[in-house]
N, C-alpha and C positions, 0 to 999 in steps of 0.2 A: 908665660911662665915656662922656664926650662926645667924639665923633669929632673935631670941629673943635678942641676944647681940647687933646686928646691930640696931634693932629698939630702944632699950633702949639707946644706945649710940648716935644715931642721934637725939633723943629727949632731952637727958640730957646734953651731951657734944658734940654738933654738930661741933665745930671747930676742935677738934682732930679727930672726926670721918670722916669729910670731907677730912682731910689730908690722912687718910687711904684709902678712896675711890679713891683719886687721884692716888694712886699707883697701883690700881687694873685694870685688863684688861678684866673683865667679859663682855661678849656680852650682848646686850639688851635682847636676848632670854633667856640667863641664869638668868639674873636679874628678868625677867618676871616670869619664872617658879619657881625659888627658893625663891623669896622675894615678888614680887608684888601679885601673885595669892593668896597665903595663907592670906596675909593681906587684899587684896581687897575683899575677901569673907566675911569679918566681917560685913560690912554694908548691903549687900544684904541678908545674912542669918538673921541678926537681923531685917531687914525690913520685911522679910517674916514672922518671928515669931510675930513681932509687929502688922503687918497689918492683917495677916490671922489667926493666932492662938490666939492672944490676942484681936486684933481689929475686926472690922466688915466686912472685905473683905473676899472674897472666897479664898480657897487654890489655885485655878487656877490663880486668879489675883495675889496672892503673889508670885507664881512661876514665872509668866511672868515678874512681876516687878523686881524680884531678878535677873533673867537672863539678862534682858535688862539693868539694872543699872550696872551689872558687865561688860557686853560688852562695854557699853559706858564709863565706868571708864578706861578701858584698851585703848579704842580708844582715849580718851582724853589724856592719858599719852603719847601715840605715837604722837598725834598732837602737844602737847605742846613741847615735846622733839624735834620734827621736826622744830618747830619755833626757838628754841634756836640753833639748828644745822644750820638752814639756815641763821640766823642772825650772827652767829659766825665770819665769815670773815669781816663783817662790823665793828666789835668791836675788831678785832685782837685777837679773842679767839680761842681756840682749835676747829678745824672743824672736829669733830668726833661724829657720831651719837650715838655710844655706850656710850660715856662720857656724852653727853647731856641727854640720857635716864637714866643713873645712877643718874644724878643730879635731874631730875624730879621725878623719881621713889622713891628714898630715901627721897626726900623732901616731898612727899605725905604721909609719915608715919603717921603724926598726923591726917590727913584726913581719912586714912583707919581705924585707931584705934578709932577715934571719931564715926565711924559707929555704935559702940555699942549702941549709944543713939537712934538708930532707933528701938530698942526694944519697946520704948514708943514713938509713933509718936509726942506727944506733946513736947518731949525733943529733937527732932532732930535739932532744932535751936541751941542748945548748941553744938552739934556736928559740925555744920557749923561754929560757932564762934571759936571753938577749932581748926578746920581745917585751919583757917587763919594763924596758926603758920607755915603751909607749905610754905607760901610766905616768911617768915623770913628765913626759912631753904634754900630756893632757893637763896636768897640774900647772905647768908653766904657761900654757896657752889660755887658761881660763880668763885671766884678767885682760890681756890684750885683745883676744878675739871675741869674748862674750861680755866684756866689761863687768866682770864680777867684782863686787866690792871686797876689799881686803878682809873685812871681818866676816864675810860669808863664804870666802873661797874654800876654806878647809872643809866645811860641812858640805858644801856643794860637791866638792871633789869626792868625799867619802860616800855620799849618797849615789853619785854617778858611778863610782868604783864598784859599789855593791851591785848596782844594776848591770854593770859591765861583766862582773863575775858570774852573775846569774845567767846572763845571755850567753857568755862563753861556755859555761858548763852545759846548758841546755842544748845549744847548737852542737857542741862536741858530742854529746850523747846521741843526738839525732843523726848526725853524720855517721857515727860509729854503728848505729842501729841499721841505717839504710845500707851502708857498705857491707855490714855483716849479713844482712838478709840477702843482698845481691850475691855475696860469696857463697852462701848456703844454697841459693837457688842454682847457681852455676855448678857447684859441686854435685848437687842432686841430679842435674841434667846430664852430667858426664857419666854418672853411675848408671 
């Protein structure tokens, strides 16, 4: 799988790309190493540059923020894939963690690419808005990747979406808390 071709195709022609993904048997670790990590680094690297090199934050703060946000992005992918995996039997979908991970990982493509807006923190909201396309991609990928029946697709998506939102909010709060505590500790050490 070519990373650039896959990213382009999942963004521009998702229906045909999901059909290709459905035929693949890559493990979650293969998808993580070959696809997720290179794309997931975009946001943290751009945030580091935007906050520490362009913005007012220290380099140490930028590094900590980048590392934590990368780790939590990966943890979030696994948690959301786990939700779709655990819900699969209830919706007569394919009960295969690797397929659930493929669905979520490839659907996250616009979110990862939108991380470029972290270069200028004031524009990061644009990245968040563009990242919502990930939800559309999950919906489009449910049937081909997880073999969800048409009559169960909407409910499965809504339940998965609610879990997605809960995970995103909790991870966001946790990242913010950790970085905030680190910033406080750093400022206290300077004084």
